[in-house]
DSSP file (Angstrom, degrees, kcal/mol; ACC not computed):
  #  RESIDUE AA STRUCTURE BP1 BP2  ACC     N-H-->O    O-->H-N    N-H-->O    O-->H-N    TCO  KAPPA ALPHA  PHI   PSI    X-CA   Y-CA   Z-CA
    1    1 A M              0   0    0      0, 0.0     2,-0.1     0, 0.0     0, 0.0   0.000 360.0 360.0 360.0 145.9   64.0  -46.6  -51.1
    2    2 A D     >  -     0   0    0      1,-0.1     4,-1.9     4,-0.0     3,-0.2  -0.286 360.0-100.1 -83.1 172.1   65.5  -47.9  -54.3
    3    3 A K  H  > S+     0   0    0      1,-0.2     4,-2.5     2,-0.2     5,-0.2   0.861 118.6  56.2 -61.8 -37.3   67.6  -45.9  -56.8
    4    4 A R  H  > S+     0   0    0      1,-0.2     4,-2.2     2,-0.2    -1,-0.2   0.896 108.1  46.7 -65.9 -40.5   64.6  -45.5  -59.2
    5    5 A K  H  > S+     0   0    0      2,-0.2     4,-2.6     1,-0.2    -1,-0.2   0.876 111.6  51.6 -69.7 -35.4   62.4  -43.9  -56.6
    6    6 A I  H  X S+     0   0    0     -4,-1.9     4,-2.3     2,-0.2    -2,-0.2   0.923 110.7  48.2 -65.7 -44.4   65.2  -41.6  -55.5
    7    7 A L  H  X S+     0   0    0     -4,-2.5     4,-2.5     2,-0.2    -2,-0.2   0.894 111.8  50.5 -59.9 -41.1   65.8  -40.5  -59.1
    8    8 A L  H  X S+     0   0    0     -4,-2.2     4,-2.9    -5,-0.2     5,-0.2   0.936 110.4  48.8 -62.5 -46.1   62.1  -39.9  -59.6
    9    9 A L  H  X S+     0   0    0     -4,-2.6     4,-2.3     1,-0.2    -2,-0.2   0.893 112.0  48.9 -63.6 -40.7   61.9  -37.8  -56.4
   10   10 A K  H  X S+     0   0    0     -4,-2.3     4,-2.2     2,-0.2    -1,-0.2   0.921 113.3  47.7 -62.6 -44.7   64.9  -35.7  -57.5
   11   11 A Y  H  X S+     0   0    0     -4,-2.5     4,-2.3     1,-0.2    -2,-0.2   0.935 112.8  47.3 -60.9 -48.4   63.4  -35.2  -60.9
   12   12 A L  H  X S+     0   0    0     -4,-2.9     4,-2.8     1,-0.2     5,-0.3   0.886 111.4  51.6 -63.7 -39.1   60.0  -34.2  -59.5
   13   13 A S  H  X S+     0   0    0     -4,-2.3     4,-1.6    -5,-0.2    -1,-0.2   0.912 111.2  47.8 -63.3 -41.6   61.6  -31.8  -57.0
   14   14 A K  H  < S+     0   0    0     -4,-2.2    -2,-0.2     1,-0.2    -1,-0.2   0.907 119.0  39.1 -66.1 -41.9   63.6  -30.1  -59.8
   15   15 A E  H  < S+     0   0    0     -4,-2.3    -2,-0.2    -5,-0.2    -1,-0.2   0.821 118.1  45.0 -81.0 -32.8   60.5  -29.8  -62.0
   16   16 A C  H >< S-     0   0    0     -4,-2.8     3,-0.9     1,-0.2     2,-0.4   0.891  75.4-177.7 -83.5 -41.0   57.8  -28.9  -59.4
   17   17 A G  T 3<  -     0   0    0     -4,-1.6    52,-0.3    -5,-0.3    -1,-0.2  -0.645  63.7 -29.5  76.0-130.7   59.5  -26.3  -57.3
   18   18 A E  T 3  S+     0   0    0     -2,-0.4    -1,-0.2     2,-0.1     2,-0.2   0.557 121.1  49.6-101.5 -11.0   57.3  -25.1  -54.4
   19   19 A S  S <  S-     0   0    0     -3,-0.9    50,-0.3     1,-0.1    48,-0.1  -0.646  94.1 -69.8-125.5 178.5   53.8  -25.5  -55.8
   20   20 A Y        -     0   0    0     -2,-0.2     2,-0.3    48,-0.1    48,-0.2  -0.403  51.4-176.4 -65.9 143.1   51.5  -27.9  -57.5
   21   21 A K  E     -A   67   0A   0     46,-2.1    46,-1.8    -2,-0.1     2,-0.5  -0.997  25.2-134.3-146.1 142.6   52.4  -28.6  -61.1
   22   22 A V  E     -A   66   0A   0     -2,-0.3     2,-0.3    44,-0.2    44,-0.2  -0.855  31.6-174.5 -94.6 124.1   50.9  -30.7  -63.9
   23   23 A M  E     -A   65   0A   0     42,-2.9    42,-2.1    -2,-0.5     2,-0.5  -0.886  28.6-113.4-123.1 151.9   53.5  -32.8  -65.7
   24   24 A D  E  >  -A   64   0A   0     -2,-0.3     4,-1.6    40,-0.2    40,-0.3  -0.710  18.5-148.0 -82.4 126.1   53.4  -35.0  -68.7
   25   25 A C  H  > S+     0   0    0     38,-2.6     4,-2.8    -2,-0.5     5,-0.2   0.865  97.8  57.4 -63.3 -36.4   54.0  -38.7  -67.8
   26   26 A A  H  > S+     0   0    0     37,-0.5     4,-2.0     1,-0.2    -1,-0.2   0.884 104.6  51.6 -64.8 -35.1   55.7  -39.4  -71.1
   27   27 A K  H  > S+     0   0    0      2,-0.2     4,-2.1     1,-0.2    -1,-0.2   0.883 110.2  48.9 -66.5 -37.8   58.2  -36.6  -70.4
   28   28 A I  H  X S+     0   0    0     -4,-1.6     4,-2.2     2,-0.2    -2,-0.2   0.940 111.7  48.5 -65.4 -46.6   58.9  -38.2  -67.0
   29   29 A L  H  < S+     0   0    0     -4,-2.8     8,-0.4     1,-0.2     6,-0.3   0.858 112.7  49.0 -62.7 -34.3   59.3  -41.7  -68.5
   30   30 A K  H  < S+     0   0    0     -4,-2.0    -1,-0.2    -5,-0.2    -2,-0.2   0.884 111.7  49.2 -71.5 -37.6   61.7  -40.2  -71.2
   31   31 A A  H  < S+     0   0    0     -4,-2.1     2,-0.8     1,-0.2    -2,-0.2   0.855 110.5  51.2 -71.8 -35.9   63.7  -38.4  -68.6
   32   32 A I    ><  -     0   0    0     -4,-2.2     3,-1.4     1,-0.1     5,-0.3  -0.869  67.1-171.9-107.5 102.0   64.2  -41.4  -66.3
   33   33 A K  G >  S+     0   0    0     -2,-0.8     3,-1.2     1,-0.3    -1,-0.1   0.688  73.8  77.4 -69.5 -19.2   65.5  -44.3  -68.4
   34   34 A L  G 3  S+     0   0    0      1,-0.3    -1,-0.3     2,-0.1   -30,-0.1   0.692  87.0  61.4 -67.9 -16.3   65.1  -46.8  -65.5
   35   35 A Y  G X  S-     0   0    0     -3,-1.4     3,-1.1    -6,-0.3    -1,-0.3   0.725  89.4-150.9 -80.4 -21.8   61.3  -47.0  -66.1
   36   36 A K  T <   -     0   0    0     -3,-1.2     3,-0.1    -4,-0.3    -3,-0.1   0.885  69.5 -57.8  53.2  43.5   61.8  -48.2  -69.8
   37   37 A N  T 3  S+     0   0    0     -8,-0.4     2,-0.8    -5,-0.3    -1,-0.3   0.801  97.2 148.8  57.5  33.5   58.5  -46.5  -70.7
   38   38 A N    <>  -     0   0    0     -3,-1.1     4,-1.6     1,-0.2     3,-0.2  -0.846  26.1-176.5 -98.5  98.7   56.6  -48.6  -68.1
   39   39 A F  H  > S+     0   0    0     -2,-0.8     4,-2.9     1,-0.2     5,-0.2   0.858  81.3  59.1 -64.3 -36.2   53.7  -46.4  -66.9
   40   40 A D  H  > S+     0   0    0      1,-0.2     4,-2.4     2,-0.2    -1,-0.2   0.892 105.7  48.5 -63.0 -38.5   52.6  -48.9  -64.3
   41   41 A G  H  > S+     0   0    0     -3,-0.2     4,-2.3     2,-0.2    -1,-0.2   0.904 112.7  48.8 -66.7 -40.6   56.1  -48.8  -62.6
   42   42 A L  H  X S+     0   0    0     -4,-1.6     4,-2.6     2,-0.2     5,-0.2   0.934 111.3  49.9 -60.5 -46.4   55.9  -44.9  -62.6
   43   43 A K  H  X S+     0   0    0     -4,-2.9     4,-2.4     1,-0.2    -2,-0.2   0.916 110.9  48.8 -61.3 -45.0   52.4  -45.0  -61.2
   44   44 A K  H  X S+     0   0    0     -4,-2.4     4,-2.3     1,-0.2    -1,-0.2   0.908 112.7  48.1 -60.3 -43.0   53.5  -47.4  -58.4
   45   45 A D  H  X S+     0   0    0     -4,-2.3     4,-2.4     2,-0.2    -2,-0.2   0.894 111.6  48.8 -69.4 -38.8   56.5  -45.3  -57.5
   46   46 A I  H  X S+     0   0    0     -4,-2.6     4,-2.3     2,-0.2    -1,-0.2   0.916 112.9  47.9 -66.0 -41.1   54.5  -42.0  -57.4
   47   47 A E  H  X S+     0   0    0     -4,-2.4     4,-2.4    -5,-0.2    -2,-0.2   0.866 110.0  52.9 -66.1 -35.2   51.8  -43.6  -55.2
   48   48 A F  H  X S+     0   0    0     -4,-2.3     4,-1.9     2,-0.2    -2,-0.2   0.930 110.3  47.1 -62.1 -45.5   54.6  -45.0  -53.0
   49   49 A L  H  <>S+     0   0    0     -4,-2.4     5,-2.8     1,-0.2     6,-1.0   0.881 113.4  49.5 -63.7 -38.6   56.0  -41.4  -52.6
   50   50 A A  H ><5S+     0   0    0     -4,-2.3     3,-1.2     4,-0.2    -1,-0.2   0.900 109.5  50.6 -66.8 -40.7   52.6  -40.1  -51.9
   51   51 A H  H 3<5S+     0   0    0     -4,-2.4    -2,-0.2     1,-0.3    -1,-0.2   0.842 110.3  49.8 -65.7 -34.4   51.9  -42.8  -49.3
   52   52 A R  T 3<5S-     0   0    0     -4,-1.9    -1,-0.3    -5,-0.2    -2,-0.2   0.340 117.4-114.4 -88.0   7.6   55.2  -41.9  -47.5
   53   53 A N  T < 5S+     0   0    0     -3,-1.2    19,-0.4     2,-0.2    20,-0.2   0.799  83.4 120.8  64.5  33.4   54.3  -38.2  -47.6
   54   54 A F  S   <S+     0   0    0     -5,-2.8    16,-2.5     1,-0.2    19,-0.4   0.761  80.1  20.5 -88.8 -33.9   57.1  -37.2  -49.9
   55   55 A V  E    S-B   69   0A   0     -6,-1.0     2,-0.7    14,-0.2    -1,-0.2  -0.944  71.5-131.4-131.4 155.7   54.7  -35.8  -52.5
   56   56 A D  E     -B   68   0A   0     12,-3.1    12,-1.4    -2,-0.3     2,-0.5  -0.926  29.4-156.2-106.2 107.7   51.1  -34.5  -52.4
   57   57 A L  E     +B   67   0A   0     -2,-0.7    10,-0.2    10,-0.2     3,-0.1  -0.742  22.8 173.2 -93.6 121.7   49.3  -36.2  -55.2
   58   58 A K  E     -     0   0A   0      8,-2.8     2,-0.3    -2,-0.5    -1,-0.2   0.899  69.6 -19.2 -88.9 -53.1   46.2  -34.6  -56.7
   59   59 A Y  E     -B   66   0A   0      7,-1.2     7,-2.6     2,-0.0    -1,-0.4  -0.991  52.9-165.7-153.9 159.7   45.6  -36.9  -59.7
   60   60 A L  E     +B   65   0A   0     -2,-0.3     2,-0.2     5,-0.2     5,-0.2  -0.948  19.2 151.9-149.2 122.0   47.5  -39.3  -61.8
   61   61 A D        -     0   0    0      3,-2.7   -36,-0.1    -2,-0.3    -2,-0.0  -0.800  60.8 -81.1-137.5-175.5   46.5  -40.8  -65.2
   62   62 A K  S    S+     0   0    0     -2,-0.2   -36,-0.1     1,-0.2     3,-0.1   0.806 125.8  32.4 -60.2 -31.0   48.2  -42.2  -68.3
   63   63 A D  S    S+     0   0    0      1,-0.2   -38,-2.6   -38,-0.1   -37,-0.5   0.875 121.9  18.8 -96.2 -42.3   48.9  -38.7  -69.7
   64   64 A N  E     -A   24   0A   0    -40,-0.3    -3,-2.7   -39,-0.1     2,-0.4  -0.876  49.3-160.8-134.2 159.1   49.4  -36.3  -66.8
   65   65 A V  E     -AB  23  60A   0    -42,-2.1   -42,-2.9    -2,-0.3     2,-0.5  -0.995   7.9-159.1-139.0 136.5   50.2  -36.2  -63.1
   66   66 A C  E     +AB  22  59A   0     -7,-2.6    -8,-2.8    -2,-0.4    -7,-1.2  -0.976  33.0 135.4-118.4 121.8   49.5  -33.3  -60.7
   67   67 A L  E     -AB  21  57A   0    -46,-1.8   -46,-2.1    -2,-0.5     2,-0.3  -0.967  38.6-141.0-155.5 167.9   51.5  -33.1  -57.5
   68   68 A A  E     - B   0  56A   0    -12,-1.4   -12,-3.1    -2,-0.3     2,-0.4  -0.975  27.8-116.1-133.8 150.0   53.5  -31.0  -55.2
   69   69 A I  E     - B   0  55A   0     -2,-0.3   -14,-0.2   -52,-0.3     2,-0.2  -0.703  29.1-146.4 -88.8 134.0   56.7  -31.8  -53.3
   70   70 A K    >>  -     0   0    0    -16,-2.5     4,-0.9    -2,-0.4     3,-0.9  -0.497  26.8-106.4 -93.8 167.2   56.5  -31.9  -49.5
   71   71 A D  H 3> S+     0   0    0      1,-0.2     4,-2.2     2,-0.2     5,-0.2   0.774 113.6  69.6 -64.4 -27.7   59.2  -30.9  -47.0
   72   72 A N  H 3> S+     0   0    0    -19,-0.4     4,-2.3     1,-0.2    -1,-0.2   0.875  97.4  52.0 -58.2 -37.1   59.8  -34.6  -46.2
   73   73 A S  H <> S+     0   0    0     -3,-0.9     4,-2.4   -19,-0.4    -1,-0.2   0.878 107.6  50.9 -69.6 -36.9   61.4  -35.1  -49.6
   74   74 A R  H  X S+     0   0    0     -4,-0.9     4,-2.1     2,-0.2    -1,-0.2   0.896 110.7  49.3 -69.0 -38.7   63.7  -32.1  -49.2
   75   75 A V  H  X S+     0   0    0     -4,-2.2     4,-2.3     2,-0.2    -2,-0.2   0.919 111.5  49.7 -64.8 -43.8   64.8  -33.5  -45.8
   76   76 A L  H  X S+     0   0    0     -4,-2.3     4,-2.3     1,-0.2    -2,-0.2   0.908 109.7  50.2 -60.8 -42.8   65.4  -36.9  -47.4
   77   77 A Q  H  X S+     0   0    0     -4,-2.4     4,-2.1     2,-0.2    -1,-0.2   0.893 110.7  49.5 -66.0 -38.9   67.4  -35.4  -50.3
   78   78 A E  H  X S+     0   0    0     -4,-2.1     4,-2.3     1,-0.2    -1,-0.2   0.905 110.4  50.8 -64.1 -40.6   69.6  -33.5  -47.8
   79   79 A N  H  X S+     0   0    0     -4,-2.3     4,-2.4     1,-0.2    -2,-0.2   0.880 108.8  52.0 -65.1 -37.2   70.2  -36.6  -45.8
   80   80 A L  H  X S+     0   0    0     -4,-2.3     4,-2.4     2,-0.2    -1,-0.2   0.900 108.9  50.3 -63.4 -41.0   71.2  -38.5  -48.9
   81   81 A K  H  X S+     0   0    0     -4,-2.1     4,-2.3     2,-0.2    -2,-0.2   0.928 112.3  46.8 -62.4 -44.9   73.7  -35.8  -49.9
   82   82 A I  H  X S+     0   0    0     -4,-2.3     4,-2.3     1,-0.2    -2,-0.2   0.909 113.0  49.3 -63.9 -41.4   75.2  -35.9  -46.4
   83   83 A E  H  X S+     0   0    0     -4,-2.4     4,-2.5     2,-0.2    -1,-0.2   0.884 109.8  51.6 -66.7 -38.4   75.3  -39.7  -46.4
   84   84 A K  H  X S+     0   0    0     -4,-2.4     4,-2.0     2,-0.2    -2,-0.2   0.920 111.3  47.3 -65.4 -42.6   77.0  -39.7  -49.9
   85   85 A G  H  X S+     0   0    0     -4,-2.3     4,-1.9     1,-0.2    -2,-0.2   0.898 111.8  50.7 -64.5 -39.6   79.7  -37.3  -48.6
   86   86 A F  H  X S+     0   0    0     -4,-2.3     4,-2.4     1,-0.2    -2,-0.2   0.904 108.8  51.4 -62.9 -42.6   80.2  -39.4  -45.5
   87   87 A N  H  X S+     0   0    0     -4,-2.5     4,-2.3     1,-0.2    -1,-0.2   0.871 108.0  52.2 -64.5 -36.2   80.6  -42.6  -47.6
   88   88 A K  H  X S+     0   0    0     -4,-2.0     4,-2.5     2,-0.2    -1,-0.2   0.915 110.3  48.8 -64.6 -41.5   83.2  -40.9  -49.8
   89   89 A K  H  X S+     0   0    0     -4,-1.9     4,-2.6     2,-0.2    -2,-0.2   0.910 111.4  49.0 -65.5 -41.4   85.2  -39.9  -46.7
   90   90 A I  H  X S+     0   0    0     -4,-2.4     4,-2.5     2,-0.2    -1,-0.2   0.922 112.0  49.0 -63.7 -43.0   85.1  -43.4  -45.3
   91   91 A T  H  X S+     0   0    0     -4,-2.3     4,-2.3     2,-0.2    -2,-0.2   0.920 111.6  48.6 -63.1 -44.6   86.2  -44.9  -48.6
   92   92 A L  H  X S+     0   0    0     -4,-2.5     4,-2.5     2,-0.2    -1,-0.2   0.920 111.6  49.8 -60.6 -44.7   89.1  -42.4  -48.8
   93   93 A M  H  X S+     0   0    0     -4,-2.6     4,-3.0     1,-0.2     5,-0.2   0.910 109.8  52.2 -60.4 -42.6   90.1  -43.2  -45.2
   94   94 A F  H  X S+     0   0    0     -4,-2.5     4,-2.1     1,-0.2    -1,-0.2   0.921 111.2  45.8 -60.2 -45.1   90.0  -46.9  -45.9
   95   95 A V  H  X S+     0   0    0     -4,-2.3     4,-2.4     2,-0.2    -2,-0.2   0.922 114.5  48.0 -66.2 -43.5   92.3  -46.6  -49.0
   96   96 A V  H  X S+     0   0    0     -4,-2.5     4,-2.8     1,-0.2     5,-0.2   0.949 113.4  46.5 -62.9 -48.3   94.7  -44.3  -47.2
   97   97 A F  H  X S+     0   0    0     -4,-3.0     4,-2.4     1,-0.2    -1,-0.2   0.858 111.3  52.7 -64.6 -33.8   94.9  -46.6  -44.1
   98   98 A S  H  X S+     0   0    0     -4,-2.1     4,-2.3    -5,-0.2    -1,-0.2   0.936 112.3  44.9 -66.5 -45.0   95.4  -49.7  -46.4
   99   99 A L  H  X S+     0   0    0     -4,-2.4     4,-2.5     2,-0.2    -2,-0.2   0.938 113.8  49.2 -65.2 -45.3   98.3  -48.1  -48.2
  100  100 A V  H  X S+     0   0    0     -4,-2.8     4,-2.5     1,-0.2     5,-0.2   0.910 112.1  48.6 -59.6 -43.3   99.9  -46.8  -45.1
  101  101 A S  H  X S+     0   0    0     -4,-2.4     4,-2.2    -5,-0.2    -1,-0.2   0.896 110.6  51.0 -63.2 -40.6   99.6  -50.3  -43.5
  102  102 A G  H  X S+     0   0    0     -4,-2.3     4,-2.1     2,-0.2    -2,-0.2   0.899 111.1  48.2 -62.5 -43.0  101.0  -51.9  -46.5
  103  103 A V  H  X S+     0   0    0     -4,-2.5     4,-2.6     1,-0.2    -2,-0.2   0.936 114.0  45.8 -64.6 -46.5  104.0  -49.6  -46.6
  104  104 A F  H  X S+     0   0    0     -4,-2.5     4,-2.6     2,-0.2    -2,-0.2   0.841 110.5  53.7 -68.8 -31.4  104.7  -50.0  -42.8
  105  105 A A  H  X S+     0   0    0     -4,-2.2     4,-2.3    -5,-0.2    -1,-0.2   0.932 111.1  46.6 -65.6 -43.1  104.3  -53.8  -43.2
  106  106 A F  H  X S+     0   0    0     -4,-2.1     4,-2.4     2,-0.2    -2,-0.2   0.930 113.6  47.7 -61.2 -46.6  106.9  -53.8  -45.9
  107  107 A L  H  X S+     0   0    0     -4,-2.6     4,-2.6     1,-0.2    -2,-0.2   0.894 111.5  51.2 -63.0 -39.9  109.3  -51.6  -43.9
  108  108 A G  H  X S+     0   0    0     -4,-2.6     4,-2.2     2,-0.2    -1,-0.2   0.905 111.3  47.2 -64.1 -41.1  108.9  -53.8  -40.8
  109  109 A A  H  X S+     0   0    0     -4,-2.3     4,-2.0     2,-0.2    -2,-0.2   0.886 112.6  49.1 -67.9 -38.4  109.7  -56.9  -42.8
  110  110 A M  H  X S+     0   0    0     -4,-2.4     4,-2.2     2,-0.2    -2,-0.2   0.899 111.5  49.5 -67.4 -40.0  112.7  -55.2  -44.4
  111  111 A L  H  X S+     0   0    0     -4,-2.6     4,-2.7     2,-0.2     5,-0.2   0.886 110.1  51.4 -63.3 -40.3  113.9  -54.1  -41.0
  112  112 A A  H  X S+     0   0    0     -4,-2.2     4,-2.6     2,-0.2     5,-0.3   0.892 109.8  48.9 -66.3 -38.3  113.5  -57.6  -39.6
  113  113 A I  H  X S+     0   0    0     -4,-2.0     4,-1.5     2,-0.2    -2,-0.2   0.902 113.4  47.5 -68.1 -38.9  115.5  -59.1  -42.4
  114  114 A I  H  < S+     0   0    0     -4,-2.2    -2,-0.2     2,-0.2    -1,-0.2   0.925 118.4  40.1 -66.7 -43.2  118.3  -56.5  -41.9
  115  115 A L  H  < S+     0   0    0     -4,-2.7    -2,-0.2     1,-0.2    -3,-0.2   0.919 131.9  23.2 -73.7 -42.7  118.4  -57.0  -38.1
  116  116 A F  H  <        0   0    0     -4,-2.6    -3,-0.2    -5,-0.2    -2,-0.2   0.438 360.0 360.0-106.1  -0.6  118.0  -60.8  -38.0
  117  117 A G     <        0   0    0     -4,-1.5    -1,-0.2    -5,-0.3    -3,-0.1   0.424 360.0 360.0 -94.1 360.0  119.2  -61.7  -41.4
């Protein structure tokens, strides 16, 4: 899923809670700037989420949308949080190992110059 669909799913999860809720499409478009007031893009993304069983869509028109969040979306959001934390750890390890390798390479070169120079 792309970033826009993930932002939409997070927004809908925050707004809907546990039950069906009727929401104003204009409010959704205003809250998520990536849609640039494009209702057709919003409609496609909501239908995509409904097709993938992330939301249960009752109706959707230009003004309102009625839907409920399914458990699949909560599982996906938890997996995304775990993945984000894992990516941060990997990046931190990469930076630390790069710095340590650079320091030891410098020390090794300095020792070689002292011993053989």
